[in-house]
FIPALO-117296 format. One record per residue (C-alpha): x, y, z; residue number from 1. Coordinates in pm, whole numbers. Layout:
     xx     yy     zz pos
      X      Y      Z NUM
...
! end
This chain:
     xx     yy     zz pos
   -879    -47  -3038   1
   -993   -247  -3333   2
  -1337   -171  -3469   3
  -1402    129  -3244   4
  -1391    500  -3315   5
  -1155    693  -3093   6
  -1420    947  -2988   7
  -1585    795  -2681   8
  -1906    970  -2777   9
  -1952    709  -3052  10
  -1757    421  -2904  11
  -1950     98  -2958  12
  -1949   -170  -2689  13
  -1875   -515  -2829  14
  -2000   -847  -2690  15
  -1769  -1045  -2467  16
  -1606  -1303  -2693  17
  -1309  -1419  -2490  18
  -1278  -1575  -2145  19
  -1264  -1334  -1858  20
   -939  -1489  -1738  21
   -678  -1692  -1933  22
   -686  -2062  -1852  23
   -511  -2385  -1938  24
   -439  -2523  -2284  25
   -709  -2405  -2527  26
   -697  -2745  -2696  27
   -845  -2929  -2396  28
  -1215  -3010  -2376  29
  -1228  -2845  -2036  30
  -1075  -2524  -2168  31
  -1322  -2508  -2456  32
  -1613  -2565  -2219  33
  -1482  -2299  -1982  34
  -1430  -2055  -2269  35
  -1792  -2096  -2380  36
  -1913  -2037  -2024  37
  -1698  -1731  -1979  38
  -1790  -1591  -2320  39
  -2143  -1547  -2197  40
  -2052  -1454  -1841  41
  -2142  -1091  -1821  42
  -1798   -979  -1734  43
  -1997   -668  -1675  44
  -1823   -720  -1370  45
  -1537   -634  -1596  46
  -1501   -366  -1849  47
  -1788   -408  -2093  48
  -1693   -100  -2279  49
  -1916    198  -2296  50
  -2049    462  -2524  51
  -1860    759  -2388  52
  -1972   1106  -2327  53
  -1875   1460  -2247  54
  -1816   1531  -1880  55
  -1941   1870  -1768  56
  -1611   2057  -1737  57
  -1761   2367  -1580  58
  -1920   2158  -1303  59
  -1593   1990  -1205  60
  -1356   2283  -1254  61
  -1361   2388   -889  62
  -1291   2036   -770  63
  -1000   2003  -1014  64
   -830   2312   -871  65
   -817   2166   -520  66
   -521   1943   -429  67
   -614   1578   -439  68
   -529   1520    -74  69
   -731   1826     30  70
  -1031   1691   -158  71
  -1007   1359     18  72
  -1065   1437    383  73
  -1122   1121    589  74
  -1449   1080    771  75
  -1419   1106   1149  76
  -1683    840   1206  77
  -1530    536   1044  78
  -1235    306   1084  79
   -978    221    821  80
  -1016    -56    567  81
   -889   -399    657  82
   -624   -553    435  83
   -761   -742    134  84
   -853  -1102    211  85
   -886  -1396    -27  86
  -1195  -1610      1  87
  -1120  -1982     45  88
  -1294  -2306    136  89
  -1215  -2496    458  90
   -983  -2711    239  91
   -792  -2390    142  92
   -922  -2387   -217  93
   -952  -2037   -357  94
  -1300  -1913   -450  95
  -1426  -1674   -716  96
  -1779  -1527   -739  97
  -1849  -1273  -1011  98
  -2009   -942   -907  99
  -2153  -1085   -583 100
  -2433   -933   -377 101
  -2425   -996     -1 102
  -2742  -1142    150 103
  -2820  -1237    508 104
  -3101  -1450    650 105
  -3164  -1640    974 106
  -2938  -1923    854 107
  -2629  -1718    763 108
  -2463  -1482    516 109
  -2427  -1550    144 110
  -2247  -1410   -160 111
  -2473  -1446   -464 112
  -2327  -1407   -814 113
  -2261  -1597  -1134 114
  -2040  -1756  -1246 115
  -1889  -1892   -924 116
  -1586  -2121   -911 117
  -1399  -2320   -649 118
  -1036  -2397   -737 119
   -948  -2765   -779 120
   -690  -2734   -499 121
   -484  -2463   -330 122
   -259  -2406   -634 123
   -460  -2521   -937 124
   -771  -2359  -1077 125
   -894  -2630  -1314 126
   -789  -2980  -1412 127
   -933  -3232  -1656 128
  -1124  -3378  -1360 129
  -1294  -3048  -1273 130
  -1668  -3013  -1321 131
  -1839  -2683  -1405 132
  -2209  -2617  -1349 133
  -2390  -2356  -1557 134
  -2601  -2265  -1253 135
  -2313  -2191  -1015 136
  -2444  -1907   -803 137
  -2228  -1827   -504 138
  -2124  -1935   -157 139
  -2225  -1949    207 140
  -1983  -1752    427 141
  -1853  -1935    733 142
  -1653  -1627    835 143
  -1482  -1333    663 144
  -1239  -1555    471 145
  -1394  -1904    457 146
  -1687  -2015    241 147
  -1856  -2322     95 148
  -2026  -2337   -244 149
  -2403  -2319   -273 150
  -2585  -2580   -485 151
  -2627  -2457   -844 152
  -2943  -2276   -948 153
  -3207  -2490  -1124 154
  -3130  -2353  -1470 155
  -3012  -2506  -1796 156
  -2871  -2179  -1935 157
  -2647  -1900  -1812 158
  -2810  -1708  -1522 159
  -2765  -1331  -1559 160
  -2739  -1102  -1257 161
  -2873  -1333   -984 162
  -2991  -1146   -676 163
  -3149  -1275   -357 164
  -3332  -1167    -43 165
  -3351  -1342    293 166
  -3689  -1468    412 167
  -3653  -1627    755 168
  -3418  -1921    702 169
  -3471  -1918    326 170
  -3334  -1733     26 171
  -3551  -1611   -260 172
  -3337  -1570   -574 173
  -3421  -1391   -900 174
  -3219  -1412  -1223 175
  -3253  -1363  -1597 176
  -3185  -1592  -1892 177
  -3162  -1544  -2267 178
  -3269  -1775  -2547 179
  -2968  -1638  -2734 180
  -2692  -1872  -2621 181
  -2422  -1692  -2818 182
  -2203  -1423  -2667 183
  -2467  -1165  -2762 184
  -2709  -1305  -2506 185
  -2539  -1092  -2244 186
  -2700   -780  -2393 187
  -3063   -892  -2385 188
  -3267  -1137  -2180 189
  -3619  -1272  -2235 190
  -3715  -1463  -1918 191
  -3694  -1371  -1550 192
  -3701  -1655  -1297 193
  -3729  -1710   -923 194
  -3647  -2002   -694 195
  -3627  -2055   -318 196
  -3329  -2204   -134 197
  -3427  -2389    183 198
  -3115  -2485    377 199
  -2986  -2751    135 200
  -3166  -2733   -199 201
  -3332  -2503   -448 202
  -3696  -2531   -539 203
  -3792  -2572   -904 204
  -3741  -2253  -1106 205
  -4057  -2051  -1178 206
  -4077  -1802  -1466 207
  -4206  -1464  -1345 208
  -4169  -1268  -1671 209
  -4155  -1414  -2021 210
  -4293  -1146  -2256 211
  -4071   -932  -2476 212
  -3703   -858  -2425 213
  -3541   -676  -2135 214
  -3195   -591  -2005 215
  -3091   -740  -1673 216
  -2724   -694  -1587 217
  -2508   -476  -1365 218
  -2552   -110  -1456 219
  -2880   -177  -1640 220
  -3121   -323  -1385 221
  -3190   -202  -1033 222
  -3356   -361   -733 223
  -3463   -323   -370 224
  -3416   -638   -163 225
  -3477   -613    210 226
  -3694   -754    488 227
  -4000   -557    381 228
  -3994   -562     -1 229
  -3849   -704   -319 230
  -3866   -476   -624 231
  -3685   -513   -956 232
  -3674   -252  -1234 233
  -3510   -272  -1576 234
  -3519   -140  -1936 235
  -3753   -341  -2157 236
  -3929   -365  -2490 237
  -4274   -500  -2562 238
  -4363   -833  -2716 239
  -4413   -652  -3051 240
  -4204   -391  -3231 241
  -4481   -131  -3191 242
  -4478   -160  -2812 243
  -4175     70  -2783 244
  -3916    113  -2512 245
  -4012    113  -2147 246
  -3911     60  -1787 247
  -4064   -249  -1628 248
  -4117   -249  -1251 249
  -4199   -572  -1068 250
  -4297   -588   -701 251
  -4331   -911   -507 252
  -4598   -931   -239 253
  -4740  -1224    -45 254
  -4979  -1304   -327 255
  -4716  -1302   -602 256
  -4555  -1063   -848 257
  -4716   -740   -972 258
  -4576   -601  -1299 259
  -4604   -248  -1433 260
  -4476   -119  -1765 261
  -4389    253  -1798 262
  -4359    373  -2157 263
  -4045    580  -2220 264
  -4021    591  -2600 265
  -3721    676  -2814 266
  -3422    448  -2783 267
  -3515    409  -2418 268
  -3303    387  -2103 269
  -2966    215  -2096 270
  -2989    170  -1719 271
  -3214    234  -1419 272
  -3186    242  -1039 273
  -3471    225   -787 274
  -3526    326   -424 275
  -3816    348   -183 276
  -3893    712    -94 277
  -4215    658    102 278
  -4444    386    237 279
  -4611    346   -103 280
  -4377    525   -342 281
  -4076    434   -556 282
  -3826    668   -717 283
  -3661    535  -1033 284
  -3361    706  -1191 285
  -3316    642  -1563 286
  -3022    725  -1789 287
  -3057    732  -2167 288
  -3320    846  -2414 289
  -3680    949  -2349 290
  -3957   1056  -2588 291
  -4276   1095  -2392 292
  -4524   1381  -2421 293
  -4327   1704  -2456 294
  -4004   1542  -2338 295
  -3754   1480  -2617 296
  -3412   1392  -2475 297
  -3159   1185  -2670 298
  -2917   1145  -2379 299
  -3009   1249  -2029 300
  -3103   1161  -1674 301
  -3464   1149  -1560 302
  -3667   1064  -1249 303
  -3978    844  -1248 304
  -4201    857   -940 305
  -4435    557   -908 306
  -4707    472   -657 307
  -4709    109   -543 308
  -5061    138   -406 309
  -5248    330   -676 310
  -5143    124   -976 311
  -5382    311  -1208 312
  -5216    645  -1130 313
  -4984    782  -1399 314
  -4617    798  -1301 315
  -4460   1142  -1271 316
  -4154   1179  -1494 317
  -3912   1473  -1475 318
  -3595   1534  -1675 319
  -3310   1599  -1435 320
  -3046   1676  -1696 321
  -3027   1687  -2074 322
  -2671   1590  -2170 323
  -2642   1728  -2520 324
  -2290   1610  -2604 325
  -2258   1300  -2394 326
  -2443   1047  -2185 327
  -2472    900  -1835 328
  -2413    552  -1695 329
  -2429    361  -1364 330
  -2724    546  -1206 331
  -2792    526   -832 332
  -3070    675   -623 333
  -3108    714   -246 334
  -3279    926     16 335
  -3134   1125    308 336
  -3290   1360    566 337
  -3195   1648    334 338
  -3372   1520     22 339
  -3371   1270   -262 340
  -3052   1215   -459 341
  -2968   1074   -802 342
  -2603    996   -878 343
  -2451    889  -1207 344
  -2116    841  -1378 345
  -2055   1062  -1680 346
  -1777    941  -1912 347
  -1536   1187  -2068 348
  -1601   1247  -2436 349
  -1258   1143  -2561 350
  -1107    801  -2499 351
   -846    928  -2254 352
  -1065   1192  -2086 353
  -1151   1149  -1718 354
  -1498   1042  -1608 355
  -1703   1236  -1354 356
  -1944   1162  -1072 357
  -2249   1390  -1083 358
  -2518   1417   -815 359
  -2855   1593   -843 360
  -3075   1663   -540 361
  -3443   1738   -491 362
  -3552   1893   -162 363
  -3918   1932   -261 364
  -4026   1576   -331 365
  -3919   1585   -694 366
  -4074   1919   -793 367
  -3728   2045   -891 368
  -3377   1902   -926 369
  -3043   2077   -884 370
  -2692   1945   -950 371
  -2532   1968   -606 372
  -2203   1786   -658 373
  -1972   1721   -953 374
  -1634   1556   -919 375
  -1371   1426  -1158 376
  -1291   1058  -1107 377
   -943   1125  -1244 378
   -953    815  -1461 379
  -1135    607  -1720 380
  -1373    406  -1505 381
  -1642    139  -1527 382
  -1905     -9  -1299 383
  -1953    265  -1040 384
  -2133    134   -732 385
  -2288    362   -467 386
  -2386    263   -113 387
  -2580    497    117 388
  -2467    478    481 389
  -2747    679    643 390
  -2736   1028    798 391
  -2635   1173    462 392
  -2317    970    419 393
  -2238    746    123 394
  -1951    558    -40 395
  -1890    505   -412 396
  -1632    292   -594 397
  -1544    226   -957 398
  -1288     25  -1156 399
  -1018    243  -1312 400
   -940     42  -1625 401
   -614    222  -1702 402
   -462    180  -1357 403
   -628   -154  -1281 404
   -743    -38   -939 405
  -1061     37   -745 406
  -1107    412   -689 407
  -1303    528   -382 408
  -1521    830   -313 409
  -1700    946      0 410
  -1999   1168     56 411
  -1995   1392    360 412
  -2188   1711    434 413
  -2359   1684     95 414
  -2032   1687   -101 415
  -1842   1405   -271 416
  -1464   1378   -240 417
  -1215   1146   -411 418
  -1026    940   -154 419
   -652    887   -212 420
   -666    518   -113 421
   -719    266   -392 422
   -740   -113   -401 423
   -478   -251   -646 424
   -469   -521   -913 425
   -844   -516   -978 426
   -986   -720  -1267 427
  -1359   -667  -1207 428
  -1592   -393  -1095 429
  -1642   -348   -719 430
  -1953   -465   -537 431
  -2033   -278   -213 432
  -2255   -402     68 433
  -2352   -261    408 434
  -2469   -493    685 435
  -2519   -362   1039 436
  -2236   -120   1115 437
  -1986   -253    859 438
  -1936   -187    490 439
  -1761   -438    264 440
  -1627   -439    -91 441
  -1560   -742   -312 442
  -1387   -765   -650 443
  -1181  -1003   -860 444
   -806  -1038   -887 445
   -591  -1306  -1052 446
   -343  -1557   -913 447
   -103  -1795  -1091 448
   -245  -2143  -1146 449
    -33  -2446  -1223 450
   -106  -2641  -1543 451
     74  -2908  -1751 452
    166  -2649  -2014 453
    281  -2379  -1774 454
    140  -2123  -1533 455
   -174  -1922  -1612 456
   -370  -1649  -1437 457
   -697  -1757  -1274 458
   -966  -1561  -1086 459
   -999  -1516   -710 460
  -1237  -1305   -504 461
  -1090  -1062   -254 462
  -1275   -858      8 463
  -1209   -576    251 464
  -1429   -414    514 465
  -1444   -134    763 466
  -1675     -6   1034 467
  -1876    308    965 468
  -1995    345   1324 469
  -1899    667   1502 470
  -1639    624   1777 471
  -1514    863   2048 472
  -1238   1089   1914 473
   -986    936   2155 474
  -1060    590   2016 475
  -1037    717   1661 476
   -695    869   1723 477
   -570    537   1853 478
   -687    344   1548 479
   -443    270   1271 480
   -597    369    938 481
   -511     93    697 482
   -445    183    337 483
   -518    -69     66 484
   -205   -286     61 485
     42   -276   -227 486
     44   -560   -480 487
    146   -891   -333 488
     48   -813     28 489
   -282   -998     45 490
   -403  -1178    352 491
   -467  -1543    264 492
! end
């Protein structure tokens, strides 16, 4: 591990400087162009390395003593996962979309992410004839395994963390860009954009934030995108050095965007998540530093409660946990009938120590917070994603970088358990989506690609899904619970 201390408490994350996947001869013009594109692709979808931290051993001790299978009881209200499926075009070309979000509107279902690639043919990723667009942004799904590429976004530079929301038959997309076109641009952005896709084409891009620097990538920024609202939240700095660190919250209404800056101080948050907890109220979970009023926390987890109606009202900020010898990453926040919940991943302090999932719950509208669940992830993980399923249930997944697999966790009866199933051969973090009564996961794998100088690995997107609708017990007993297939057994 060149250039990094072995204590994960002081491990420094380095910019992405190599392509996410090996490609054809590095001497070709196409390869050099691809390498530049991939050098600034967040690959956050991958392992972007983290500052590690001490997991709370006392919190997870009880869970460690239980046998792994005993800790991983299967829910009685959901089916098994389908086998992994590759995404292809109608011409059988493989497709890759990095860290995609699933969006549905009246016209169809879309996977939005960048970069996005369509293989040149069924066996070759790129040739000298291939063209690559900097604004490649995803695909339209024709069914579970077939897709066609969307037109590229109207951008001249790398789009970071594109998201979208359906509006009738249209898509409204939001993404960030950086004036730093080197590999370091992945760590800080300076302009947020929006554009509308109307059946066949994108509108001109419109800047919606262009003051100061901010951080807009997976694990750093959070958003709410549904039929009733579009909210984005992210760590930011002011336009001057004296402005300090903050969380910026932007809400889109019919008359445009409304921006609010919440001063945090100190080094500021490394990541935030946001959820609606009332008709006019947002709950933001922040992980990182805070120096505001009497609060002085170098590494911790905190809750920010914001009114969307009374914009002059001060936000209420409460420290959920002060992590003295570590830090938190990948925050998530959601609401159930039993309260409000903040979940985060807490890396182990040493390089080879296991990470943990920690959940804190408030049953009194944020007046107090209590850690209600702590579970070892039994691995060194990145990019934990959490999806609430309603009625108190939830699913979480993360990339285990040592095993190269997607680990799964389930929340049932207010407790998290580690599920024994795992999706193999993973190269990127998982992205979870829930539409109607089905939940899906997407992530990247590699396949051999033919080239004049030999065979090289190239990226493909694979997906799996399951129903989380409750079935009669007789029907459940008759279902075959599918485990994630072993390497090589992928449905084309």
